[in-house]
C-alpha positions in Angstrom: -4.0 -6.4 17.5 -4.4 -8.5 14.5 -2.8 -7.9 11.1 -4.3 -9.9 8.3 -1.7 -10.3 5.5 -2.5 -11.8 2.1 -0.5 -11.9 -1.1 -1.9 -8.5 -2.2 -3.3 -6.7 0.9 -2.7 -6.0 4.6 -5.4 -4.9 7.0 -5.7 -4.5 10.7 -8.5 -4.8 13.3 -7.1 -1.7 15.1 -6.8 0.9 12.3 -8.5 1.7 9.0 -5.1 2.1 7.3 -4.2 -0.5 4.8 -1.4 -1.7 2.6 -1.7 -3.1 -0.8 0.6 -4.4 -3.5 1.5 -1.6 -5.8 -0.2 -1.8 -9.2 2.1 -3.5 -11.8 4.6 -4.7 -9.2 4.7 -7.9 -7.3 7.5 -6.6 -5.0 6.4 -3.1 -4.0 3.7 -2.1 -1.6 1.7 1.1 -0.8 0.6 1.9 2.7 -2.2 4.4 3.2 -0.5 6.5 5.9 2.7 6.8 3.8 1.2 8.1 0.5 3.7 8.3 -2.5 6.1 5.8 -0.9 6.8 2.4 -2.4 7.9 -0.2 0.3 9.0 -3.7 0.2 6.8 -6.3 1.9 8.7 -6.3 5.2 8.6 -2.5 5.4 4.9 -2.6 4.7 4.4 -5.0 7.5 6.4 -2.7 9.8 4.3 0.3 8.7 1.1 -1.6 9.4 2.3 -2.6 12.9 3.1 1.0 13.6 -0.4 2.0 12.4 -1.8 -0.7 14.7 0.0 0.7 17.7 -0.8 4.3 16.8 -4.5 3.4 17.3 -3.8 2.8 21.1 -3.9 6.6 21.7 -1.7 6.6 24.8 1.5 5.9 22.9 4.3 8.4 23.8 8.0 8.5 24.8 7.1 7.1 28.2 5.3 4.0 26.9 7.1 0.7 27.5 6.9 0.0 23.8 8.6 3.3 22.8 12.0 1.8 22.1 10.4 -0.6 19.7 8.3 2.1 18.0 11.5 4.2 17.5 13.3 1.2 16.0 10.5 0.3 13.7 10.0 3.9 12.6 13.8 4.1 11.9 13.4 1.2 9.5 11.0 3.5 7.5 13.3 6.5 7.8 11.1 8.2 10.4 11.3 9.1 14.1 8.9 7.4 16.4 7.0 10.6 17.0 6.6 11.3 13.3 5.5 7.8 12.5 2.9 7.7 15.3 1.6 11.2 14.3 1.3 10.2 10.6 -0.3 6.8 11.4 -2.7 8.4 13.8 -4.3 10.5 11.0 -7.5 9.1 9.4 -7.3 7.5 6.0 -8.4 9.6 3.1 -11.4 7.3 2.8 -12.4 8.1 6.4 -11.9 11.8 5.9 -14.3 11.6 2.9 -16.8 9.6 4.9 -16.8 12.2 7.7 -17.2 15.0 5.2 -20.2 13.3 3.6 -21.8 13.0 7.0 -21.7 16.8 7.6 -25.1 18.5 7.1 -25.4 20.5 3.9 -25.7 24.1 4.9 -27.7 24.9 1.7 -30.1 22.1 2.6 -31.3 24.1 5.6 -30.0 21.6 8.2 
C-alpha cells in the first residue's frame, strides 16, 4: 500500500480512486469515491487510506484491521461497512472504460 500525496493530488498503487484539490480552493479536497463532498486534507488522506484497504477484498468485521476501519470511517461520518462498500466501487472513469470495451451490438459483434 503506497499513497502518493502531492500539493494537489493523492493517488494509490492499490486503487484507481484519487483525491484532488478542489478547484478554486487551496484547503478543500475532492475524493473520487465520495462525490459531492468537500474534505480537508487530513480527511482526504483518511478517505484514500480507506480506499486502499477496500481494495484488499477480504476486509470485513472479522479482519484484524476492522477497529481501525471503523474509526477512520467515523472521521468521515460513515460506518466501516458503508465506507468499504463505497470505496470498493469502481471510479466513474473505470466504469466508462469498461462500457467502452463492450462490443457494440449494432456492429454485429
